[in-house]
N, C-alpha and C positions, 0 to 999 in steps of 0.2 A: 304289456311292456310299459314300464315307467322309466322316464329319463329325468335324472336329477341334474339341475343346473345351478350355477352360482356358487359352487364350492370346489376346492382343490381335490384332486384325486389322491387318496392316501394309500391305495393298495399297492401290491407289488407290480412291477413292470412285467408285461407279458414277454415271454422268451421269443426271440426272432426264429423263424423257421430255418432249418438247415439249408434249404434251397427255396427259390421262388416257386410258388405253385404254378402249374400249367392249367390252362383252361381249354374248353372245347366250345366252339360256336354252335348254338342250338337255336331252335325256334319253338317258342311256347305258344300253344293255341288255347285261348280262354273263350268261354262263352259269356257274353255281356248282353243282357236283355234279349237272349235268344239268337244273337248274332255272333258268329265265330270271329275272334280277333287274334291275329298272329303277331307275336312280339319277338324280335331278336333278343337273345340273352347269351350269357356266358356261363357254362357249368364248371365250377371250380370246387374240388373236394366235396362234392355232393350238395353244393349250394348254388342257386341260380342268382346271377347279378344282372339287373336290368338297367337300361339307359335312363337318364333323368327324363322326366316328362311322361313316364309311363302312366302314372295316375291320371294325368291330364287327358291322355288318350282314352282312358276308361271313364272319363267324366267324373273323377273324384278329386278331392283335395286332402292334403295332410297338413296338420298343424299341431303344435304343442299347446295343450290346454291344461293349465295348472300342473305342468310337469308330466303330462301323459300324452302320448302320440294319439291323435284322433284322426280317423279317416272318414270323410263324409262325402256325400254326393255333391258335385259342383253345381 
């Protein structure tokens, strides 16, 4: 994934949904270095959304590097 910064968005505006999406509270279990880690999440329209700080719990950091999202070990 690449993220472009520093310029105005010139594309068409996205249409608003007819109604607000509903979500379901779920728990994701991931294995990190052989240890199971459970993380609360919300499942909305087939996509999982996690609380801020999730990468920190996994010992990772995210940053934009030359316009590209880089995820590295903390």
